[in-house]
C-alpha positions in Angstrom: 93.7 54.3 106.8 90.3 55.3 105.5 89.4 56.7 108.9 92.5 58.8 109.1 91.9 60.1 105.6 88.3 60.9 106.4 89.5 62.8 109.5 91.9 64.8 107.5 89.2 65.7 105.0 86.9 66.8 107.8 89.7 68.9 109.3 90.4 70.5 106.0 86.7 71.3 105.5 86.6 73.0 108.8 89.5 75.2 107.9 87.9 76.0 104.5 84.8 76.9 106.4 86.7 79.3 108.6 88.3 80.9 105.6 84.9 81.3 104.0 83.5 83.0 107.1 86.6 85.3 107.3 86.2 86.4 103.7 82.4 86.8 104.1 82.8 89.2 107.0 85.5 91.2 105.4 84.1 91.4 101.9 80.5 92.0 102.8 79.3 95.2 101.0 82.9 96.1 100.6 82.2 98.9 98.2 79.2 100.2 100.1 81.1 102.8 102.2 83.3 105.5 100.6 87.0 106.0 101.2 87.9 107.5 104.5 90.7 110.0 105.2 93.4 107.3 105.7 92.4 105.4 102.6 92.5 108.6 100.6 96.1 109.1 101.5 97.0 105.6 100.3 95.1 106.1 97.1 97.1 109.3 96.5 100.3 107.3 96.8 99.1 104.7 94.4 98.1 107.2 91.8 101.5 109.0 92.0 104.4 107.0 93.3 106.6 110.1 93.4 104.7 111.1 96.5 106.4 108.2 98.3 109.6 110.3 98.1 108.4 113.9 97.7 106.1 116.0 99.8 103.1 117.5 98.1 100.1 119.3 99.5 99.0 117.4 102.6 100.9 114.3 101.6 104.4 113.4 102.9 106.8 110.7 101.9 106.9 107.4 103.7 109.3 104.5 103.6 106.6 101.7 104.0 105.8 101.6 100.3 105.0 98.0 99.6 101.2 98.4 99.8 101.3 101.3 97.3 103.2 99.1 94.9 101.1 95.9 95.1 97.8 97.9 95.1 98.7 99.3 91.7 97.6 96.0 90.2 93.9 96.1 91.3 93.9 99.9 90.7 94.7 99.3 87.1 92.1 96.5 86.8 89.2 98.1 88.7 90.2 101.8 88.6 91.1 104.2 91.5 88.2 103.2 93.8 87.2 101.5 97.0 87.4 97.9 95.6 90.9 98.3 94.3 92.1 99.7 97.6 90.4 97.0 99.8 91.0 93.9 97.8 94.5 93.0 99.2 93.7 93.8 102.8 90.6 91.5 102.6 92.6 88.7 101.2 95.6 89.1 103.5 93.2 89.5 106.5 91.2 86.4 105.7 94.3 84.2 105.0 95.9 85.3 108.2 94.0 82.5 110.0 96.5 80.0 108.5 99.8 81.4 109.8 98.2 82.2 113.1 96.8 78.6 113.4 100.2 77.3 112.4 102.0 79.5 115.0 99.7 78.3 117.8 100.2 74.7 116.8 104.0 75.0 116.8 103.8 76.7 120.2 101.3 74.3 121.9 101.4 71.1 119.8 97.6 71.1 119.9 95.5 71.0 116.7 92.4 72.0 118.6 94.1 75.1 120.1 95.3 76.0 116.6 91.8 75.7 115.2 90.3 77.7 118.0 92.9 80.5 117.6 92.3 80.7 113.9 88.5 80.8 114.5 88.9 83.7 117.0 90.9 85.7 114.4 88.3 85.0 111.7 85.5 86.8 113.7 87.6 89.3 115.8 85.9 92.8 115.4 89.2 94.7 115.3 90.7 92.5 112.6 87.5 92.3 110.6 87.2 96.1 110.6 90.8 96.9 109.5 90.9 94.0 107.0 88.0 95.7 105.1 89.7 99.0 104.7 92.2 100.1 102.0 95.1 100.5 104.4 98.1 98.2 104.8 97.9 97.2 108.4 96.2 93.9 108.0 98.7 93.0 105.2 101.6 93.9 107.5 100.2 91.7 110.2 99.8 88.8 107.8 103.5 89.1 106.9 104.3 89.4 110.6 102.5 86.2 111.4 104.3 84.4 108.6 107.6 85.6 110.1 106.6 84.2 113.5 105.9 80.8 111.9 109.3 80.8 110.3 110.8 81.9 113.6 109.4 78.9 115.4 110.5 76.6 112.6 114.0 78.0 112.9 114.0 77.4 116.6 113.0 73.8 116.1 115.2 72.9 113.2 118.1 75.4 113.4 117.8 75.7 109.6 119.4 78.7 108.0 116.7 78.7 105.4 114.1 79.2 108.2 116.0 82.1 109.7 116.2 83.6 106.2 112.4 83.1 105.7 111.8 84.9 109.0 113.9 87.8 108.0 112.3 88.1 104.5 108.7 88.1 106.0 109.7 90.6 108.6 111.2 92.9 106.0 108.0 92.6 104.0 106.0 93.5 107.1 108.1 96.5 107.8 108.0 97.7 104.2 104.2 97.3 104.3 103.6 99.4 107.4 106.2 100.8 109.8 104.1 99.9 112.8 105.4 96.4 112.3 108.3 97.8 114.4 106.1 96.8 117.4 106.5 93.2 116.4 110.1 93.6 115.5 110.8 95.2 118.9 109.1 92.3 120.6 111.4 89.8 118.8 114.5 91.8 119.9 113.6 91.0 123.5 112.0 87.6 123.0 115.0 86.2 121.1 117.0 86.2 124.3 114.5 83.8 125.9 113.6 81.7 122.8 117.2 80.8 121.9 119.4 79.3 124.5 122.1 78.1 122.1 124.5 81.0 121.5 125.0 80.1 117.9 121.3 80.0 117.2 120.9 83.3 119.0 123.6 85.0 116.8 121.9 83.7 113.7 118.6 84.9 114.9 119.8 88.4 115.7 121.7 88.6 112.4 118.5 87.8 110.5 116.5 90.2 112.7 119.0 93.0 112.0 119.0 92.4 108.3 115.2 92.4 108.1 115.1 96.1 109.0 117.8 97.1 106.4 115.3 97.7 103.5 113.1 100.0 105.6 116.2 101.8 106.9 117.6 102.3 103.4 114.3 103.7 102.1 114.1 106.0 105.1 117.6 107.2 104.6 116.9 107.9 100.9 113.9 110.1 101.9 115.8 111.9 104.6 118.8 112.5 102.4 116.5 114.2 100.0 115.5 116.6 102.8 111.9 115.4 102.8 109.7 115.3 105.9 108.4 111.8 106.5 104.7 111.2 107.2 105.0 109.4 110.5 107.5 111.8 112.0 105.3 114.8 111.1 101.9 113.6 112.4 100.4 115.9 115.1 100.2 113.0 117.6 103.9 112.3 117.3 105.5 115.7 116.9 103.3 117.8 119.1 102.3 115.5 121.9 105.0 112.9 122.2 105.5 111.6 125.7 103.6 110.0 128.5 99.9 110.9 128.7 97.4 109.4 131.1 94.6 110.6 128.9 95.9 108.7 125.8 96.7 105.7 128.0 93.1 105.7 129.3 91.7 105.9 125.8 94.0 103.2 124.6 93.0 100.8 127.4 89.3 101.5 126.7 89.9 100.7 123.1 91.5 97.4 124.0 88.6 96.4 126.2 86.1 97.6 123.6 87.7 95.7 120.7 88.7 92.5 122.4 86.0 92.3 125.1 85.4 88.8 126.3 88.4 87.5 124.4 90.7 89.6 126.7 89.1 87.9 129.8 89.6 84.4 128.3 93.2 85.2 127.3 93.9 86.4 130.8 92.6 83.1 132.2 94.9 81.3 129.7 97.9 83.4 130.7 97.2 82.7 134.4 97.0 79.0 133.7 100.3 79.1 131.8 101.9 81.1 134.6 100.8 78.5 137.2 102.2 75.6 135.2 105.4 77.5 134.5 105.9 78.1 138.3 105.4 74.4 138.7 108.4 73.7 136.5 107.0 73.4 133.0 109.7 74.6 130.6 107.2 74.6 127.7 104.9 77.0 129.6 107.9 79.2 130.6 108.5 79.6 126.9 104.9 80.5 126.3 105.1 83.3 128.9 107.5 85.1 126.4 104.3 85.9 124.4 103.1 88.2 127.1 105.8 90.7 126.1 103.6 92.4 123.4 101.4 93.7 126.2 104.0 96.4 126.6 102.4 97.8 123.4 99.6 99.1 125.7 102.1 101.4 127.4 104.3 102.3 124.5 101.6 103.3 121.9 100.0 106.1 124.0 103.4 107.9 123.9 102.6 108.6 120.3 98.8 108.6 119.9 95.5 107.1 121.1 95.1 105.0 117.9 93.4 101.7 117.4 95.2 100.1 114.5 98.3 99.4 116.5 96.2 97.1 118.7 96.4 94.6 115.8 99.8 93.6 117.0 98.3 92.2 120.2 96.4 89.6 118.2 99.0 86.7 118.2 99.4 86.9 122.0 95.7 87.4 122.8 94.5 84.6 120.4 97.3 82.3 121.7 96.4 82.5 125.4 92.7 82.5 124.7 93.1 79.3 122.6 95.2 77.7 125.4 92.4 78.5 127.9 89.6 77.1 125.7 91.5 74.1 124.6 92.2 73.1 128.2 88.5 72.6 128.9 87.4 69.0 129.1 84.9 67.2 126.9 82.0 69.1 125.6 82.8 72.1 127.7 85.7 72.8 125.3 83.4 73.2 122.3 80.7 74.9 124.3 83.1 77.5 125.7 84.8 78.1 122.3 81.4 78.4 120.6 80.1 80.9 123.2 83.2 83.1 122.8 83.1 82.9 119.0 79.3 83.7 119.0 80.0 86.8 121.2 82.8 88.0 118.9 80.8 87.4 115.8 77.9 89.4 117.1 80.2 92.2 118.1 81.6 92.2 114.5 78.1 92.3 113.0 76.6 94.8 115.4 79.7 96.9 115.8 82.1 98.4 118.3 81.9 102.2 118.4 85.0 104.2 117.6 85.7 107.8 118.8 85.8 110.0 115.7 89.1 111.8 115.2 87.5 115.2 114.7 84.3 117.2 115.4 82.1 115.0 113.3 80.5 111.6 113.5 80.4 109.4 110.4 78.9 106.1 111.4 79.7 104.3 108.2 83.4 104.9 108.7 83.9 104.8 112.5 82.2 101.7 113.6 83.2 98.1 113.2 79.7 97.0 112.4 79.7 94.8 109.3 75.9 95.0 109.0 76.0 98.8 109.0 77.9 98.9 105.7 75.5 100.3 103.0 74.6 98.5 99.9 76.0 99.5 96.5 78.9 101.3 95.1 78.4 105.0 95.9 81.4 106.4 94.1 80.6 104.8 90.8 76.9 105.2 91.1 77.4 108.9 92.0 79.7 109.4 89.1 77.3 107.8 86.6 74.4 109.9 87.9 76.3 113.2 87.7 77.6 112.4 84.3 74.1 111.5 83.0 72.6 114.7 84.5 75.2 117.2 83.2 77.1 118.2 80.1 80.9 118.6 79.5 80.5 122.3 79.8 79.1 122.2 83.3 81.2 122.8 86.4 81.0 120.8 89.6 82.4 121.9 93.0 83.6 119.3 95.4 83.9 120.4 98.9 83.6 119.3 102.5 85.8 116.3 103.2 87.0 115.8 99.6 90.6 114.7 99.4 91.3 111.9 96.9 87.8 110.8 96.4 87.0 108.0 93.9 83.9 109.8 92.7 85.9 112.9 92.0 88.7 110.9 90.3 86.1 109.1 88.1 84.1 112.2 87.3 87.0 114.5 86.4 87.7 112.4 83.3 84.4 113.6 81.8 83.5 116.8 83.5 84.9 120.1 84.7 85.5 119.4 88.4 87.0 121.7 91.0 88.1 119.8 94.1 88.1 121.1 97.7 86.3 124.2 96.4 85.6 126.1 99.6 86.6 129.5 98.2 85.5 128.4 94.7 81.9 129.0 95.6 82.6 132.5 94.4 82.0 131.0 90.9 78.3 130.8 91.8 78.1 134.6 91.5 78.3 134.4 87.7 75.9 132.1 85.8 78.5 132.0 82.9 80.6 129.7 85.1 77.8 127.0 84.7 78.2 125.6 88.2 75.6 122.8 88.0 76.3 120.7 91.2 78.0 121.1 94.5 79.1 117.7 95.9 79.9 117.1 99.6 81.6 114.0 101.0 81.3 112.3 104.3 79.5 113.9 107.3 79.7 117.4 105.8 77.1 118.9 108.1 79.6 118.4 110.9 82.8 119.1 109.0 81.7 122.3 107.2 78.4 123.4 108.9 78.5 126.9 107.3 78.8 125.5 103.8 76.2 122.9 104.5 73.7 125.5 105.9 74.2 127.6 102.8 73.6 124.6 100.5 70.5 123.6 102.4 69.1 127.1 102.2 69.9 127.8 98.5 70.0 124.5 96.6 68.0 121.3 96.3 69.1 117.7 96.7 67.7 115.6 93.8 65.6 112.8 95.2 67.3 110.2 92.9 70.8 111.3 93.9 71.1 109.9 97.4 74.3 107.9 97.7 75.9 106.8 101.0 78.6 109.2 102.1 77.7 111.9 99.5 75.6 115.0 99.4 74.7 116.3 95.9 73.1 119.7 95.5 71.6 121.1 92.3 72.5 124.7 91.9 70.2 125.5 89.0 66.7 127.0 89.5 64.0 126.2 87.0 66.5 124.6 84.7 68.5 127.8 84.4 71.9 128.9 85.8 71.4 131.8 88.1 73.6 134.2 90.0 74.1 133.9 93.7 75.3 137.4 94.7 75.9 136.2 98.2 77.7 133.0 97.2 79.3 131.6 100.3 82.8 132.9 100.9 82.6 135.3 98.0 83.2 137.9 100.8 86.8 136.6 101.0 87.7 138.6 97.9 86.4 141.8 99.4 88.1 141.1 102.7 91.4 140.8 100.8 90.7 144.1 99.0 89.9 145.8 102.3 93.2 144.6 103.9 95.1 145.9 100.8 93.4 149.3 101.1 94.3 149.4 104.8 98.0 148.7 104.0 97.9 151.6 101.6 96.1 153.8 104.3 93.1 154.2 102.0 90.6 154.0 104.8 87.4 155.1 103.0 88.0 152.5 100.2 88.7 149.9 102.9 85.4 150.6 104.6 83.6 150.1 101.3 85.3 146.8 100.7 84.6 145.6 104.2 81.0 146.7 104.1 80.5 144.7 100.9 82.1 141.7 102.5 79.9 142.1 105.7 76.7 142.1 103.6 77.7 138.8 102.1 78.9 137.2 105.3 78.1 139.0 108.5 79.9 136.4 110.6 83.4 137.0 109.2 85.6 138.0 112.2 88.2 140.0 110.1 85.4 142.1 108.5 83.6 142.8 111.8 86.7 143.9 113.7 88.1 146.0 110.9 84.8 147.8 110.4 84.6 148.7 114.1 88.2 150.0 114.1 87.7 152.0 110.8 84.5 153.6 112.0 86.3 154.8 115.1 89.2 156.1 113.2 87.0 158.0 110.7 84.9 159.4 113.5 81.7 157.6 112.5 80.6 157.0 116.1 77.0 155.9 115.4 78.2 153.3 112.8 81.0 152.3 115.2 78.7 151.7 118.1 76.3 149.6 116.0 79.2 147.5 114.6 80.7 146.9 118.0 77.3 145.8 119.4 76.8 143.4 116.4 80.3 142.0 117.0 79.6 141.4 120.6 76.3 139.7 119.9 78.0 137.4 117.4 80.9 136.6 119.6 83.4 138.3 117.2 86.5 139.3 119.1 84.5 140.7 122.1 87.6 141.9 123.9 88.6 144.2 121.0 85.0 145.2 120.2 84.3 146.2 123.9 87.6 148.2 123.8 86.6 150.1 120.6 83.2 150.7 122.1 84.8 152.1 125.2 86.9 154.5 123.1 83.9 155.8 121.2 81.9 156.3 124.4 84.9 158.1 126.0 85.1 160.4 122.9 81.4 161.1 123.3 82.0 162.1 126.9 80.1 159.2 128.4 82.9 158.1 130.8 80.8 155.7 132.9 79.8 153.8 129.8 83.4 153.8 128.5 84.7 152.4 131.8 82.0 149.7 131.8 83.0 148.7 128.2 86.7 148.5 129.2 85.8 146.4 132.2 83.9 144.0 130.0 86.9 143.8 127.6 89.2 142.9 130.5 86.7 140.2 131.7 87.1 138.6 128.3 90.8 139.1 128.1 92.5 140.3 131.3 95.9 140.4 129.6 94.9 142.9 126.9 97.5 145.6 127.6 95.9 148.1 125.3 92.6 148.0 127.2 94.5 148.0 130.6 96.2 151.2 129.6 93.0 152.8 128.2 91.2 152.0 131.5 94.0 153.3 133.6 94.1 156.6 131.5 90.3 156.9 131.9 90.4 156.4 135.6 93.2 158.9 136.0 91.1 161.4 133.9 88.0 160.9 136.1 90.1 161.2 139.3 91.6 164.5 138.0 88.1 165.9 137.7 
């Protein structure tokens, strides 16, 4: 009796140790990296629940609203910041080892396999990464794993309460993140093989059907309001839906990158189960049903080449890997399991690189590396620094990748903050606006290189204001607010004026406006093209030639610029130069009908001579 009790205590301590390891990996420097784009969206929903049903700015309604509701509690306690967003995913991700272990035990009847499967999940790079971000996917997977546990219990006991439990947890998973439909779809097919009794099967499908009702009702409510839902209006879904070998290739590379050696071990386990099933083992035939989620690898690339959907492969991969490792004999079992765990742990600590969904590379956001997470709390530290180094009358421009940034949210309570201030840099032209700091977020040198170059050239970064993920620039000089006559993008106002003058056929006034804009920003395409055209229309050939050559050197609409240059040369009587300019225009854009006609007229004119 004492021996049995001691064994149970040891088993419990091992599970507690796994939980501690899972929490440590997911909560390590949790506030050290700032909110990424996806987290910013969820933060926006939590700050204004109306956005779950109404479209506003770049936010669209979504029926999977549970995360936004439960995250309201930590947001109220800690404020709208990284910690509040990530607390629930860390807890749900860490505690997922228990339902997964229970599921594997119910499927295999082996405590060792259950322990190994849970350990694999605790250190799996993919799960560690997404459990540490303020998005709902790890929570949805937790509910999904709980639903699978209730499913297996219902299969064993035929208890109505178990079927109800399965349906409730599935409904929670679907309301947390709609991608739980991957798991729901798996069960639609798997139920046919898992339940041989027709009465059980009917009860199962009834519970399965009812589980999707809450999501369907919320979806219907949104659609009846005539609102566009987030998922159905994402570029990867609406613009590129369908088979894609490119997305399939990226998806498969992501699977290999994230699961690595675990995929190989799971393959061995699946092969072993297949051999035993072919030999007549009914238990192993049932296990083969858990290969169905592999269809995810083919279905997901129809929509996107994402990574988060790969979380729904975890039950199957961990199950078959645990089966393979638990089948080893003697010390080899623990040696093999230890080796796989060590490899996965190192991958979580050192990181799996992720392709960035844009032109930039922000390592703190797009790698799974736990050890790369910076120390500190940049949003709060940055807000405190900016508050202590400014007055309530000062203005701060947030630009770059600012969306719903915790630093901005915290700072705007005490200071005059202008978010997403690309065109607001015009305020720098007047010292009375008291623009004290410009604040960039994320990898702004890649996202907004022109703004970043201007900031580097004109402003200084205070040495004591270096916070991970932020670039803070002091716009003062010598402690005084100064005017920046060439403030970036202040040319936009003169471009608009020039276009208005053109619409009123006031060509001379339009030239003055465009010339002013050109002095402020000589790389503005609208300005360069319109100046070339206006100089030609007004007969200012010398200015027109100079402007066309500037445009061509700068890559500003070269087809149009060569065409205008050809017309000026033709008017000057230099037909050979005009023909050469038209030829260059057509090399750039062979379908430019205006230039085609100009060249044809010129050639006819030369032939007539």
